[in-house]
C-alpha positions as CSV (number, residue, x, y, z in Angstrom):
1,M,-96.2,81.6,8.8
2,R,-97.0,85.2,9.4
3,K,-95.7,87.4,6.6
4,D,-94.0,89.8,9.0
5,K,-92.3,86.9,10.8
6,Y,-91.1,85.6,7.4
7,S,-89.6,89.1,6.7
8,A,-88.1,89.2,10.2
9,I,-86.4,85.8,9.7
10,K,-85.0,87.0,6.3
11,L,-83.6,90.1,7.9
12,R,-82.2,88.3,10.9
13,K,-80.4,85.9,8.6
14,Q,-78.8,89.0,7.0
15,N,-77.2,89.6,10.4
16,K,-79.6,92.4,11.4
17,S,-80.1,93.2,15.0
18,Y,-83.4,93.2,16.8
19,N,-83.4,97.0,16.9
20,E,-82.8,97.2,13.1
21,I,-85.6,94.7,12.3
22,S,-88.0,96.4,14.7
23,Q,-87.4,99.8,13.1
24,K,-87.7,98.4,9.6
25,L,-90.8,96.3,10.0
26,G,-92.5,98.0,12.9
27,I,-92.5,94.7,14.9
28,P,-92.1,95.0,18.7
29,K,-88.7,93.9,19.9
30,S,-90.4,91.6,22.4
31,N,-92.0,89.6,19.5
32,L,-88.6,89.1,17.9
33,V,-87.1,87.9,21.1
34,Y,-89.9,85.4,21.5
35,W,-89.6,84.2,17.9
36,F,-85.9,83.7,17.9
37,K,-85.0,82.8,21.5
38,N,-84.8,79.0,20.8
39,E,-83.1,79.3,17.4
40,N,-79.5,78.4,17.6
41,W,-78.7,80.2,14.3
42,S,-80.1,83.4,15.7
43,K,-78.0,82.9,18.9
44,D,-74.9,82.7,16.7
45,I,-75.9,85.9,15.0
46,K,-76.4,87.6,18.3
47,K,-73.0,86.5,19.5
48,N,-71.3,87.8,16.3
49,L,-73.2,91.1,16.6
50,S,-72.1,91.5,20.2
51,Q,-68.5,90.9,19.3
52,K,-68.7,93.5,16.5
53,T,-70.2,96.0,18.9
54,I,-67.4,95.4,21.4
55,I,-64.8,95.9,18.7
56,A,-66.5,99.0,17.4
57,S,-66.8,100.4,20.9
58,T,-63.1,99.7,21.6
59,K,-62.0,101.4,18.4
60,R,-64.2,104.4,19.2
61,L,-62.8,104.6,22.7
62,I,-59.2,104.4,21.3
63,L,-60.0,107.2,18.9
64,M,-61.6,109.3,21.6
65,N,-58.6,108.8,23.9
66,K,-56.2,109.7,21.1
67,A,-58.1,112.9,20.3
68,K,-58.2,113.8,24.0
69,K,-54.5,113.2,24.4
70,E,-53.7,115.3,21.3
71,K,-56.0,118.1,22.6
72,W,-54.2,118.3,25.9
73,E,-50.8,118.0,24.4
74,K,-51.7,121.0,22.1
75,W,-52.9,122.9,25.2
76,R,-49.6,122.2,27.0
77,Q,-47.5,123.0,24.0
78,G,-49.2,126.4,23.9
79,F,-47.7,127.2,27.3
80,R,-44.3,125.9,26.3
81,D,-44.4,128.1,23.3
82,Q,-45.4,131.1,25.4
83,A,-42.5,130.4,27.8
84,N,-40.1,130.3,24.8
85,S,-41.2,133.7,23.6
86,E,-41.0,135.2,27.1
87,F,-37.5,133.8,27.9
88,Q,-35.5,136.4,25.9
89,K,-37.2,139.2,27.8
90,L,-36.8,137.6,31.2
91,K,-33.4,135.9,31.1
92,N,-31.6,139.0,32.4
93,N,-34.1,139.6,35.2
94,E,-32.4,138.9,38.5
95,L,-35.6,137.7,40.2
96,F,-36.4,135.5,37.3
97,I,-33.0,133.8,37.4
98,V,-33.0,133.4,41.2
99,G,-36.5,132.0,41.2
100,L,-35.5,129.4,38.5
101,M,-32.4,128.4,40.4
102,L,-34.4,127.9,43.6
103,Y,-36.9,125.8,41.8
104,W,-34.1,123.8,40.1
105,G,-32.6,123.0,43.4
106,E,-35.6,122.7,45.7
107,G,-38.7,122.4,43.6
108,D,-41.0,119.5,42.7
109,S,-39.6,117.7,39.7
110,K,-42.6,115.6,38.6
111,I,-44.5,117.5,35.9
112,E,-47.4,115.1,35.8
113,N,-48.8,116.1,39.2
114,S,-49.3,119.7,38.0
115,L,-48.0,121.1,41.3
116,V,-45.5,124.0,41.4
117,R,-44.1,123.2,44.8
118,L,-41.0,124.3,46.7
119,A,-40.1,123.4,50.3
120,N,-37.5,124.8,52.7
121,I,-37.0,125.9,56.3
122,D,-35.4,129.3,55.3
123,P,-38.0,132.1,55.4
124,K,-36.0,134.3,53.1
125,M,-35.8,131.7,50.5
126,I,-39.5,131.1,50.7
127,I,-40.2,134.9,50.5
128,I,-38.0,135.2,47.4
129,F,-39.7,132.3,45.7
130,I,-43.2,133.8,46.4
131,N,-42.0,137.1,44.9
132,F,-40.9,135.1,41.8
133,L,-44.4,133.6,41.6
134,Q,-46.1,136.9,42.1
135,E,-44.0,139.2,40.0
136,I,-42.6,137.0,37.3
137,C,-45.2,134.3,37.0
138,L,-48.1,136.7,37.8
139,V,-49.7,134.2,40.2
140,P,-52.4,135.9,42.3
141,T,-51.7,135.7,46.0
142,N,-55.0,133.9,46.7
143,K,-53.8,131.0,44.4
144,I,-50.7,130.4,46.6
145,K,-51.2,127.7,49.2
146,I,-49.0,126.9,52.2
147,S,-48.4,123.5,53.7
148,I,-46.2,123.0,56.8
149,I,-44.5,119.9,58.0
150,S,-43.7,120.0,61.7
151,Y,-42.9,117.9,64.7
152,F,-45.5,116.9,67.3
153,D,-43.8,118.9,70.0
154,I,-43.9,122.2,68.1
155,D,-47.0,124.4,68.6
156,D,-49.2,124.4,65.5
157,D,-50.5,128.0,66.0
158,K,-47.0,129.3,66.6
159,C,-45.9,127.8,63.2
160,K,-48.9,129.1,61.3
161,N,-48.7,132.6,62.8
162,F,-45.0,132.8,62.0
163,W,-45.3,131.7,58.4
164,S,-48.5,133.7,57.8
165,K,-46.9,136.9,59.1
166,T,-43.6,136.3,57.5
167,L,-45.0,135.5,54.0
168,N,-48.0,137.8,54.2
169,I,-50.2,134.9,53.3
170,P,-53.5,134.5,55.2
171,Q,-54.0,131.3,57.2
172,S,-57.1,130.6,55.3
173,Q,-54.7,129.5,52.5
174,F,-52.8,127.1,54.7
175,F,-53.4,123.3,54.6
176,K,-53.6,121.3,57.8
177,I,-50.2,120.9,59.3
178,Q,-48.5,117.5,58.7
179,H,-46.6,116.1,61.6
180,I,-43.5,113.9,61.7
181,R,-42.0,112.1,64.7
182,G,-38.6,112.7,66.2
183,Q,-36.3,115.7,66.0
184,H,-32.6,116.3,65.5
185,P,-30.9,116.8,68.9
186,T,-29.1,120.0,67.8
187,K,-30.8,121.2,64.6
188,R,-34.3,121.8,65.9
189,L,-36.8,123.2,63.5
190,S,-38.6,126.0,65.3
191,Y,-41.2,126.6,62.7
192,G,-41.2,123.4,60.7
193,I,-40.7,123.0,56.9
194,C,-42.7,125.4,54.7
195,N,-44.1,124.2,51.4
196,V,-45.2,126.8,48.8
197,I,-47.8,125.3,46.4
198,V,-49.5,126.5,43.3
199,C,-51.7,124.0,41.5
200,S,-51.1,124.8,37.8
201,R,-50.0,122.5,35.0
202,A,-49.7,125.5,32.7
203,L,-47.2,127.3,35.1
204,K,-45.3,124.1,35.6
205,E,-44.9,123.7,31.8
206,K,-43.6,127.2,31.6
207,I,-41.1,126.8,34.5
208,F,-39.8,123.5,33.1
209,T,-39.3,125.2,29.7
210,W,-37.6,128.2,31.2
211,L,-35.3,125.9,33.1
212,E,-34.3,123.9,30.0
213,L,-33.7,127.2,28.1
214,Y,-31.5,128.6,30.9
215,K,-29.5,125.4,31.2
216,D,-28.7,125.7,27.5
217,E,-27.7,129.3,28.1
218,L,-25.3,128.3,30.9
219,I,-23.8,125.5,28.8
220,K,-23.1,128.0,26.0
């Protein structure tokens, strides 16, 4: 028997992989595959090594996911802490309180989607909420998006022109109008339902924190 093959067998029986044996002895991996392909004991070792690799990979993935989760939670907590420190300065600001109450009543309540979103048919309510976003939350105008829900029999251009002019938001920041069927026989929506949208998990964390703090203030 070749001396290098004998050494390879010895290492293989020590549960070494083909890569480890190849690196240690300088034997091509193809040679090792050829030597051991019909050896049942080697097949068992291969199976055990594969299982260990899967277990190690799973553990590594779990640790990576845990680290990633902790990283993002720390990032979100930073904005909650910032909201806490800002609250005392803002809690007597009329626009701040009005904006929070509007969001409490009409805003998107699912924090996971990272969308700060409020919908209503009242232009004045929408204007006030946009002022809240711009002046209190310091959201640049170009980050504010508009989505309109309308009926099929209402002119799309008419809706867009109305909301764009009323809100002073360019139509380039409007999403495609969504249509719904039917209409109320007496309560017709002339310009549809306007959705104000800002995509920001950071801002949503802050608004949710402000809301909880203000609820506590009201209860006191």
